[in-house]
C-alpha positions in Angstrom: 17.8 7.2 42.2 15.0 5.5 40.4 11.8 7.0 39.4 10.0 5.1 42.0 12.4 6.5 44.7 11.6 10.1 44.0 9.1 10.6 47.0 11.2 8.2 49.2 14.3 10.3 48.8 12.5 13.4 49.9 12.1 11.9 53.6 14.4 12.9 56.2 17.5 10.5 56.6 16.4 9.3 60.1 13.1 7.9 58.7 14.9 6.1 55.7 17.3 4.6 58.1 14.6 3.2 60.4 12.6 2.0 57.5 15.7 0.2 56.2 16.0 -1.5 59.6 12.2 -2.8 59.3 12.4 -4.1 55.8 11.8 -0.9 53.7 8.0 -1.3 54.0 7.6 2.5 53.8 9.8 2.7 50.8 7.5 0.0 48.9 4.4 2.1 49.9 5.9 5.4 48.5 7.1 3.4 45.3 3.5 2.4 44.6 2.4 6.1 45.1 5.3 7.4 42.8 4.0 5.1 40.1 0.7 6.7 40.4 2.3 10.2 40.5 4.1 9.5 37.2 0.7 8.5 35.6 -0.9 11.8 36.8 2.1 13.7 35.5 2.0 11.8 32.2 -1.6 12.6 31.8 -1.1 16.3 32.5 1.7 16.5 30.0 -0.8 14.7 27.5 -3.5 17.2 28.2 -1.1 19.9 27.3 -0.1 18.3 24.0 -3.8 17.7 23.2 -4.5 21.6 23.2 -2.8 21.8 19.7 -3.6 20.0 16.4 0.0 19.5 15.6 0.7 17.2 18.7 -2.6 16.1 19.9 -3.7 12.3 19.9 -5.6 11.2 16.8 -8.8 10.7 19.1 -8.6 14.4 19.8 -8.6 15.7 16.2 -12.4 15.4 15.7 -13.0 17.3 19.0 -10.7 20.3 17.9 -12.4 20.2 14.5 -15.8 20.5 16.1 -14.6 23.6 17.9 -14.0 25.0 14.4 -17.2 23.7 13.0 -15.4 21.1 10.7 -17.8 18.9 9.1 -17.0 15.2 9.9 -15.3 13.0 7.4 -15.2 9.2 7.0 -12.6 7.7 9.2 -10.1 5.6 7.3 -8.8 2.7 9.1 -5.4 0.9 8.7 -4.1 3.7 6.5 -1.8 6.6 6.9 -4.6 8.9 6.4 -5.6 11.4 9.1 -8.1 14.3 9.5 -5.2 16.2 11.3 -4.2 18.2 8.2 -7.8 18.9 7.1 -8.5 20.5 10.6 -5.2 22.2 10.9 -5.6 24.0 7.6 -9.4 24.9 8.2 -8.6 28.6 8.8 -6.4 28.7 5.9 -9.1 27.2 3.6 -11.6 29.6 4.9 -9.6 32.7 4.3 -9.3 31.7 0.8 -12.5 30.0 0.3 -13.8 29.4 -3.1 -10.4 29.8 -4.8 -8.9 27.2 -7.3 -5.7 26.9 -5.1 -7.7 26.0 -1.9 -9.7 23.4 -3.7 -6.5 21.8 -4.9 -4.9 21.8 -1.5 -8.1 20.8 0.1 -8.4 17.6 -2.2 -4.7 16.6 -1.5 -5.1 17.0 2.4 -8.5 15.0 2.2 -7.7 12.3 -0.1 -4.0 11.9 0.4 -3.5 11.9 -3.5 -1.8 14.5 -5.5 -4.4 16.9 -7.0 -4.9 19.5 -9.6 -7.8 22.0 -9.7 -8.7 23.4 -13.1 -11.3 26.3 -13.7 -12.8 25.4 -17.0 -14.1 28.9 -17.8 -10.6 30.0 -18.3 -10.4 27.6 -21.3 -13.5 28.7 -23.0 -13.1 30.3 -26.4 -14.5 33.8 -26.3 -14.7 37.0 -28.4 -12.0 39.1 -26.6 -12.6 42.6 -25.4 -9.5 44.9 -25.9 -9.7 46.1 -22.3 -9.5 42.5 -21.0 -7.3 40.5 -23.2 -6.7 36.9 -22.5 -3.6 36.3 -24.5 -3.2 32.7 -23.3 -6.6 31.9 -24.6 -6.1 32.1 -28.3 -6.4 30.0 -31.3 -3.8 27.1 -31.0 -0.6 27.3 -33.0 -0.4 23.8 -34.8 3.3 24.1 -34.5 3.2 23.9 -30.8 3.4 20.3 -30.5 3.9 20.1 -26.7 0.8 22.2 -26.0 -1.2 20.2 -28.4 0.1 17.0 -26.7 -1.6 18.1 -23.5 -5.1 18.2 -25.0 -7.8 17.0 -22.6 -5.4 16.5 -19.6 -5.2 18.5 -16.5 -2.6 20.6 -18.1 -4.6 21.5 -21.2 -4.3 25.3 -22.2 -6.0 25.2 -25.4 -9.3 27.1 -25.7 -12.6 25.0 -26.1 -16.1 25.6 -27.1 -18.8 25.3 -24.3 -20.1 22.1 -23.1 -23.4 22.4 -21.3 -23.5 18.9 -19.9 -23.1 18.5 -16.1 -19.6 18.0 -14.9 -20.5 16.2 -11.6 -21.1 12.9 -13.5 -18.0 13.5 -15.6 -20.0 14.0 -18.9 -19.1 17.6 -19.4 -16.2 19.7 -18.6 -15.7 23.0 -20.3 -18.4 25.7 -19.0 -18.5 28.7 -17.0 -19.4 27.2 -13.6 -17.3 24.0 -13.9 -14.3 23.1 -11.8 -12.3 19.9 -12.3 -10.6 18.1 -9.6 -7.8 15.8 -11.1 -6.3 13.1 -8.9 -3.4 10.8 -9.5 -4.0 7.4 -7.7 -0.7 5.8 -8.8 2.3 6.3 -6.6 5.9 6.8 -7.7 8.5 4.3 -6.2 12.1 5.3 -6.4 14.9 2.6 -7.1 18.4 4.2 -6.4 21.6 2.9 -7.9 20.4 -0.6 -9.2 22.1 -2.6 -11.9 20.4 -2.2 -15.4 19.6 -5.4 -17.0 21.1 -6.1 -20.4 18.9 -7.0 -23.3 18.8 -10.3 -24.9 20.7 -11.0 -28.1 20.6 -9.5 -30.9 20.1 -6.3 -28.8 22.8 -6.7 -26.3 23.8 -3.1 -26.9 20.8 -2.1 -25.0 19.6 -2.3 -21.5 16.5 -2.2 -19.3 15.8 0.0 -16.3 13.8 -2.8 -14.9 15.7 -5.5 -13.2 13.2 -8.0 -14.7 13.9 -6.9 -18.1 10.5 -6.0 -19.0 9.0 -2.6 -20.4 8.6 -0.3 -17.5 7.4 3.4 -18.0 9.4 6.0 -16.1 7.6 8.0 -13.5 8.2 11.5 -12.3 9.3 12.0 -8.7 7.6 15.1 -7.6 9.5 15.6 -4.4 12.6 16.0 -6.5 11.4 19.1 -8.3 11.8 22.6 -6.9 8.3 24.2 -6.3 7.3 27.6 -6.9 4.7 29.8 -5.4 2.8 29.8 -8.6 2.7 26.8 -10.8 0.2 27.4 -13.6 1.1 25.9 -17.0 1.2 29.2 -18.7 3.4 30.9 -16.1 6.0 28.1 -15.7 7.1 27.4 -19.1 10.7 28.2 -18.2 13.3 25.4 -17.7 14.4 26.0 -14.2 11.0 25.9 -12.6 9.2 23.3 -14.7 5.5 22.8 -15.4 2.8 21.2 -13.3 3.7 17.9 -14.7 6.8 17.9 -12.5 4.5 18.2 -9.3 2.7 15.0 -9.7 3.7 11.3 -9.9 3.0 10.6 -13.5 4.6 8.9 -16.3 7.1 10.9 -18.0 5.8 12.3 -21.5 8.4 11.5 -24.1 7.8 14.9 -25.9 8.2 16.9 -22.6 11.3 14.9 -21.8 12.8 15.6 -25.1 12.1 19.4 -24.9 13.5 19.3 -21.3 17.0 18.0 -22.8 16.7 20.1 -25.7 16.3 23.3 -23.6 19.1 22.2 -21.2 21.6 21.5 -24.0 20.9 24.8 -25.9 21.1 26.9 -22.7 24.4 25.5 -21.5 26.0 24.9 -24.9 28.7 27.4 -24.2 28.8 27.4 -20.5 29.4 25.0 -17.5 26.0 23.0 -17.2 24.6 22.0 -13.8 24.0 18.3 -12.8 20.3 18.3 -13.4 17.8 19.3 -15.9 14.1 19.2 -14.9 13.7 15.3 -15.3 17.3 14.0 -15.4 20.1 14.2 -12.9 21.1 13.0 -9.4 18.4 15.1 -7.7 15.7 14.3 -10.4 13.6 11.4 -11.5 16.3 9.4 -13.4 20.0 9.0 -14.0 22.3 6.7 -15.6 26.0 5.9 -14.1 28.2 4.2 -16.8 31.3 2.5 -15.5 31.2 4.4 -12.3 30.8 7.9 -14.1 27.5 9.8 -14.2 26.3 10.4 -17.7 25.5 14.1 -17.8 22.2 15.6 -19.2 23.9 17.0 -22.4 24.7 13.5 -23.5 21.3 12.1 -23.1 19.0 11.6 -26.2 15.3 11.0 -25.9 14.4 8.2 -28.5 11.9 5.5 -29.5 13.7 2.5 -28.8 11.0 -0.1 -29.8 13.4 -1.4 -32.3 16.6 -0.9 -30.2 18.0 1.8 -32.5 21.7 2.9 -31.6 22.0 6.7 -31.1 24.7 8.9 -32.7 28.3 8.7 -31.4 28.8 10.5 -28.0 25.2 10.3 -26.7 23.1 7.7 -24.9 19.6 7.1 -26.0 16.8 6.6 -23.4 13.2 5.7 -23.9 11.1 7.0 -21.1 8.0 5.0 -22.4 9.6 1.5 -22.4 12.4 2.1 -19.9 15.1 1.1 -22.4 18.7 2.5 -23.0 21.0 2.0 -26.0 24.6 3.0 -26.7 26.4 3.8 -30.0 28.7 1.1 -31.5 31.9 0.8 -29.5 30.7 2.9 -26.5 28.8 0.3 -24.5 29.6 -0.1 -20.8 32.7 -2.1 -20.3 32.1 -2.7 -16.5 28.8 -1.8 -15.2 25.7 0.4 -15.9 23.7 1.4 -12.8 20.4 3.4 -12.9 18.2 5.4 -10.6 14.5 5.8 -11.7 11.0 5.8 -10.5 8.2 3.1 -11.4 4.6 3.5 -10.7 2.1 1.2 -8.9 -1.1 1.5 -7.0 -0.1 0.5 -3.4 2.4 -1.1 -1.1 1.9 -4.6 -2.3 4.6 -7.0 -3.6 8.3 -6.4 -3.4 9.0 -2.6 -3.5 11.0 0.3 -1.8 8.3 1.2 0.6 8.2 1.5 4.4 8.0 -2.0 6.0 9.2 -1.2 9.5 6.1 -2.7 11.0 6.5 -6.1 9.2 10.4 -6.4 8.9 12.0 -9.2 11.1 13.8 -8.1 14.2 17.4 -9.5 14.9 17.7 -10.2 18.6 19.9 -13.0 20.2 19.9 -15.9 19.8 18.9 -14.9 16.3 22.1 -14.3 14.2 22.3 -11.8 11.4 24.0 -12.3 8.0 24.3 -9.0 6.2 24.4 -9.0 2.3 25.2 -6.2 0.0 27.6 -3.5 -1.1 30.0 -2.9 1.9 28.5 -5.6 3.9 29.9 -9.0 5.2 28.7 -11.0 2.3 28.7 -9.8 -1.3 26.1 -12.2 -2.4 23.3 -14.4 -1.1 25.1 -17.7 -1.8 28.0 -16.8 0.4 25.7 -15.9 3.2 23.9 -19.2 2.9 27.2 -21.0 2.8 28.2 -19.5 6.2 24.8 -20.2 7.5 24.9 -23.9 6.4 28.0 -24.6 8.9 25.9 -24.6 12.0 22.2 -23.5 10.7 21.2 -21.2 13.7 18.1 -19.2 13.8 19.1 -16.4 11.5 18.0 -13.4 9.4 19.8 -13.1 6.1 19.3 -9.3 5.2 20.1 -7.7 1.9 21.0 -4.0 2.3 20.6 -2.7 -1.2 18.3 -3.1 -4.3 20.7 -5.2 -6.2 20.2 -8.1 -8.2 21.3 -11.6 -6.7 21.5 -15.2 -8.1 18.8 -17.4 -6.4 19.4 -20.7 -7.8 20.0 -22.3 -4.5 19.0 -25.0 -2.2 18.1 -24.4 1.5 17.9 -27.4 3.9 16.3 -26.2 7.2 17.1 -28.1 10.4 14.7 -29.5 12.8 13.0 -26.7 14.5 15.1 -24.4 12.4 14.3 -20.7 11.7 15.5 -18.7 8.7 14.4 -15.4 7.3 15.6 -13.9 4.0 14.6 -10.3 3.7 15.8 -6.9 3.0 16.5 -3.4 4.6 13.6 -1.3 4.9 12.8 0.7 1.7 15.0 -1.5 -0.5 13.8 -3.9 -3.2 16.4 -6.6 -4.2 15.7 -9.0 -7.1 16.6 -12.6 -6.9 16.8 -14.0 -10.3 17.5 -17.6 -11.9 15.4 -19.2 -9.2 15.1 -22.4 -11.1 13.6 -23.1 -8.5 14.7 -21.7 -5.2 14.4 -25.0 -3.2 13.6 -25.1 0.4 13.3 -28.5 2.3 13.1 -29.6 5.9 14.2 -32.9 7.5 11.6 -32.8 10.3 9.6 -36.1 10.9 6.9 -34.9 13.4 5.0 -31.7 13.5 6.8 -30.6 16.7 10.0 -30.6 14.7 8.6 -28.4 11.9 10.8 -25.4 10.7 9.9 -21.8 9.8 11.0 -20.1 6.6 10.2 -16.4 5.8 10.6 -14.3 2.7 10.0 -10.6 3.0 10.4 -7.6 0.7 11.9 -9.5 -2.3 11.1 -9.8 -6.0 12.0 -13.3 -7.2 12.3 -14.2 -10.9 11.7 -17.8 -10.9 9.7 -20.3 -8.7 10.0 -21.5 -5.2 9.9 -25.4 -4.4 9.0 -26.3 -1.0 9.0 -29.7 0.5 8.9 -31.2 4.1 7.3 -30.1 7.3 7.7 -26.3 7.6 5.7 -23.0 8.0 6.4 -20.8 5.0 5.6 -17.1 5.4 5.8 -14.7 2.3 5.3 -10.9 3.1 5.7 -8.0 0.9 7.3 -10.2 -2.0 6.7 -10.7 -5.7 7.0 -14.1 -7.2 6.8 -13.1 -10.9 3.6 -14.5 -12.6 4.9 -16.7 -15.4 8.4 -17.1 -13.9 9.9 -14.3 -15.9 9.0 -11.6 -18.4 10.2 -11.2 -22.0 11.2 -7.9 -23.5 7.6 -7.2 -24.5 6.4 -7.7 -21.0 4.7 -11.0 -21.4 5.3 -14.1 -19.3 7.8 -16.6 -20.7 6.3 -19.5 -18.9 2.6 -18.7 -18.5 1.9 -22.4 -17.7 4.4 -22.8 -14.8 3.5 -22.3 -11.2 5.5 -19.7 -9.1 5.1 -21.7 -5.8 5.1 -25.7 -5.7 4.8 -27.9 -2.6 6.3 -31.3 -3.5 7.1 -34.5 -1.7 4.8 -36.9 0.1 5.0 -35.8 3.7 3.3 -32.4 3.5 0.5 -32.8 6.0 2.2 -30.2 8.3 3.1 -27.9 5.8 1.5 -24.4 6.1 1.6 -21.4 3.6 0.9 -17.9 4.8 0.9 -15.1 2.2 0.4 -11.2 2.7 0.7 -8.1 0.8 2.5 -10.0 -2.0 1.9 -10.7 -5.8 2.3 -14.3 -6.8 1.9 -16.4 -9.8 0.0 -19.7 -9.7 0.2 -22.0 -6.5 0.5 -25.6 -6.9 -0.3 -27.3 -3.6 -1.7 -30.7 -2.7 -4.7 -31.0 -0.8 -2.8 -32.7 2.1 -1.2 -29.4 3.2 -2.3 -28.0 6.6 -3.5 -24.6 5.3 -3.1 -21.8 2.9 -3.7 -18.3 4.0 -3.7 -15.2 1.6 -4.5 -11.7 2.5 -4.2 -8.4 0.8 -2.4 -10.0 -2.2 -2.7 -10.7 -6.0 -2.5 -14.3 -7.2 -2.3 -14.4 -11.0 -2.3 -17.3 -13.5 -1.1 -15.2 -16.3 -2.1 -15.1 -20.0 0.5 -15.8 -22.5 1.0 -13.5 -25.6 -2.1 -13.5 -27.8 -4.1 -15.7 -25.2 -7.3 -14.6 -23.8 -7.5 -17.0 -20.9 -5.0 -18.1 -18.3 -2.8 -21.1 -19.2 -3.3 -22.9 -16.0 -5.3 -22.8 -12.7 -4.2 -20.3 -10.2 -4.7 -22.3 -7.1 -5.0 -26.2 -7.3 -2.9 -29.4 -7.0 -2.1 -29.5 -10.6 -2.0 -27.2 -13.6 -5.5 -28.0 -15.1 -7.2 -27.6 -11.7 -8.8 -30.9 -11.7 -7.3 -31.9 -8.3 -8.2 -29.8 -5.2 -5.6 -27.8 -3.2 -5.7 -27.5 0.6 -7.9 -25.7 3.0 -7.9 -22.0 2.0 -8.4 -18.7 3.9 -8.5 -15.8 1.6 -9.1 -12.1 2.5 -8.9 -8.9 0.5 -7.2 -10.5 -2.5 -7.8 -10.5 -6.2 -7.2 -13.9 -7.9 -6.8 -14.3 -11.8 -7.3 -18.0 -12.8 -9.4 -21.0 -11.6 -9.3 -21.9 -8.0 -10.1 -25.6 -6.8 -9.6 -26.3 -3.1 -10.7 -28.9 -0.7 -12.3 -26.5 1.7 -12.7 -22.7 2.1 -12.4 -21.8 5.5 -13.1 -18.1 4.8 -13.3 -16.1 1.8 -13.8 -12.3 2.4 -13.7 -9.2 0.4 -12.0 -11.0 -2.5 -12.5 -11.1 -6.2 -12.3 -14.5 -7.9 -12.2 -13.6 -11.6 -12.5 -17.1 -12.8 -14.7 -20.0 -11.4 -14.1 -21.1 -7.7 -14.7 -24.7 -6.9 -14.9 -26.0 -3.3 -15.3 -29.7 -2.7 -16.3 -29.6 1.0 -19.2 -27.1 0.8 -20.9 -27.8 4.1 -18.1 -25.9 6.0 -16.8 -22.4 5.8 -18.3 -19.3 4.1 -17.9 -16.5 1.5 -18.6 -12.9 2.6 -18.6 -9.6 0.5 -16.9 -11.1 -2.6 -17.2 -11.5 -6.3 -17.9 -15.0 -7.4 -18.3 -15.7 -11.1 -21.2 -18.0 -12.5 -20.3 -21.6 -12.6 -18.7 -21.7 -9.1 -19.3 -24.2 -6.4 -18.9 -22.8 -2.9 -20.1 -22.9 0.6 -22.9 -20.5 1.8 -22.4 -16.9 0.7 -23.3 -13.6 2.3 -23.7 -10.4 0.4 -21.6 -11.7 -2.5 -21.9 -10.4 -6.1 -23.5 -10.8 -8.4 -26.0 -12.9 -6.2 -26.7 -9.7 -4.1 -27.6 -7.6 -7.1 -29.8 -10.3 -8.7 -31.7 -10.9 -5.3 -32.2 -7.1 -5.0 -33.6 -7.0 -8.4 -35.9 -10.0 -7.8 -37.4 -8.1 -4.6 -38.0 -5.1 -6.7 -39.8 -7.1 -9.3 -41.7 -9.3 -6.9 -44.2 -10.8 -7.7 -42.9 -10.8 -11.2 -39.9 -12.9 -11.9 -36.6 -11.9 -13.2 -36.1 -12.8 -16.8 -33.1 -14.8 -18.0 -32.1 -11.9 -20.3 -32.1 -9.3 -17.5 -30.4 -11.7 -15.3 -27.5 -12.3 -17.9 -27.3 -8.4 -18.1 -26.8 -7.9 -14.5 -24.1 -10.6 -14.5 -22.3 -8.9 -17.3 -22.5 -5.5 -15.7 -21.1 -6.8 -12.5 -18.0 -8.5 -14.1 -15.0 -6.9 -12.7 -13.1 -4.6 -15.0 -9.5 -3.7 -14.6 -7.2 -1.0 -15.9 -4.4 -3.5 -16.8 -4.2 -7.2 -16.5 -0.4 -7.9 -17.2 2.1 -7.8 -14.4 4.6 -5.1 -14.9 2.1 -2.5 -16.0 1.8 0.5 -13.5 -2.0 0.0 -13.2 -1.8 -3.7 -12.9 -4.9 -5.3 -11.1 -6.5 -1.8 -10.5 -10.4 -1.6 -10.8 -11.2 0.3 -13.8 -13.3 3.5 -13.4 -16.0 1.7 -15.5 -16.2 -1.1 -13.3 -19.5 -1.7 -11.4 -20.2 0.4 -8.3 -21.2 -2.8 -6.6 -17.7 -4.0 -6.9 -16.0 -0.7 -6.2 -17.9 -0.3 -2.9 -18.8 -4.0 -2.0 -16.4 -4.7 0.8 -17.7 -4.8 4.3 -16.9 -1.2 5.2 -17.8 0.3 1.8 -14.3 0.1 0.1 -13.6 -1.7 -2.9 -13.5 -5.6 -3.3 -10.0 -7.2 -3.8 -6.3 -6.5 -3.3 -6.7 -2.8 -3.0 -9.3 -2.8 -0.4 -6.8 -1.2 2.0 -6.6 1.9 0.0 -10.2 2.6 0.8 -10.7 4.8 -2.3 -14.6 5.1 -2.0 -14.2 6.6 1.4 -11.5 9.1 0.2 -13.9 10.1 -2.7 -16.8 10.7 -0.3 -14.6 12.8 2.1 -13.6 15.0 -0.9 -17.3 15.5 -1.9 -18.1 16.4 1.7 -15.4 18.9 1.9 -16.2 20.3 -1.7 -19.8 21.1 -0.5 -18.3 23.6 2.0 -15.4 25.2 0.2 -16.8 25.3 -3.3 -18.0 28.8 -4.4 -21.8 29.3 -4.8 -22.9 28.6 -8.3 -20.0 26.4 -9.2 -20.1 22.7 -10.0 -17.2 20.4 -9.4 -16.3 17.1 -11.1 -13.7 14.7 -10.0 -11.6 12.9 -12.5 -8.9 10.1 -12.0 -5.8 10.7 -14.2 -4.2 7.5 -13.2 
């Protein structure tokens, strides 16, 4: 019985028989009524779910919050943020209103970032009364190096003299009414059981955690650390529980890592040790597996490996700052070295082990699947492409692990062909030796153009495209500078990551989203170039102060224009020269932008440096700031000195400029407010517009007004 026959089956059999004899018109009518009945039942069921904050629809959350008198927050769009937790925990907040623990939980629920609340009056140096001793607040012992190493961090436990400056503007900290809210904006991204990269000669006894062979600071994975009900620094000095540092996604401090290993090794010197220390082990932030056998914590030595020094026999040296590993002479891996670790970055941009289910390609007939990876049909990418080449059907070649694969390949797409190379959700494979990865198409008319897609990959090398095709790059990284040396600098800063070659490129289109790319060398004859939510970087070589080439143009010098460009929510390092700018929105052009055809297209809510030639602009910086100041001075004129000062102040400032660093392309806290809030809806301009950080900060300030105890003053500090 189908759902539409529910009412029909309730009729007496005689009526159903007669209805069948007359063409089942009654059955059709009752089927329509049954559909409406199902809609009413679903609505009633939904009304029941909407009674509860845990199961209600998102649009109901503000209404439930209104019943509790919850003050409205800024709604964040296109993010995983929801007011649900803030509303659900309102009674919990109010029962404990004014306590540091509530402020900490509140900050985490409202912003979505890990948070730590610090009551600075606890750290003030005082003359102590014998009936109220504060033993943790005493003069520091200069031999407590770990405690001294945490000075002026959220985990600082040393006594300080009073600072009478206000904390809300981040000028002062240590005073009786001051509370600090510390936030970690960088996320940790886990990579499990990947092949470590061997260092270049003469340091072949060493390995890199990073599959690209660059320095990669190791990050803590907070979810892997057992939490305790009380986690203040002074109470959790024990090895088993860990300190607050294990509760946040931050880079692993070498001194804390060394003390962790030392404590572990001393505690279990004469007994059977467990698998995990606080940082190291199969259920912790990092682990090594040498020749198929896990290296236990008692064999790990924390060491500075800037010079690739070898450790003593029977140990393995590990540098948490640089992400390096070395072995004693004669004890190097004979077969393999696999590692599990966490790296840090600001957002889900570029190749990474994050959730891509909304953007991953579906495999439905007639599309064929070619599975690559350990235990799959094909052990490497070349074997899968070889089988695909037999008949070249519409296909998805999917990599099911985060391994390293050779990409020195040539792909010849058939007429009207379709090929996707991607990876399983939450994996991050690395394609190396792409010198270059060549993609061609034999089509001769626009109707015969093929489609080629890359999704979720990190590519060390270049991509060379020719022929009539639509190229889509999503959630990928094409390493700026082709590859990185062991100091993290690009090996070929003057080389392009993506080149469109050949003479027949009129119907070639490039679409890039949520990716990190090096320079793009595209002739102006290409149909279009569309870039969204991405970073395009013409890198600087070691010791250089300017990019070695143009970021987007038809040649390295930027003298010849590239194709028609559409760019949204993107950060571009390097000169851009294009034939036409269809749309530029909420983007940062760090270096000059030159558009030949200026009577078409527009720029909006973007940063455009001096010396640029563009079509009409709307609310772009520094134009907007200069115009605002001129209006304030009217009828007086703006002096050239003040104009230059405005231009200098509004120049974007970044935390890190080199790809491979955790805070790469992140706007600095010292960056001008007009840049940090200059997007259309008040978010920051550039690639991380999607994070909507200003809205998160404003939400936190609104919430603190209600839950901060009377007389106290709160300051918000970014740790990362």
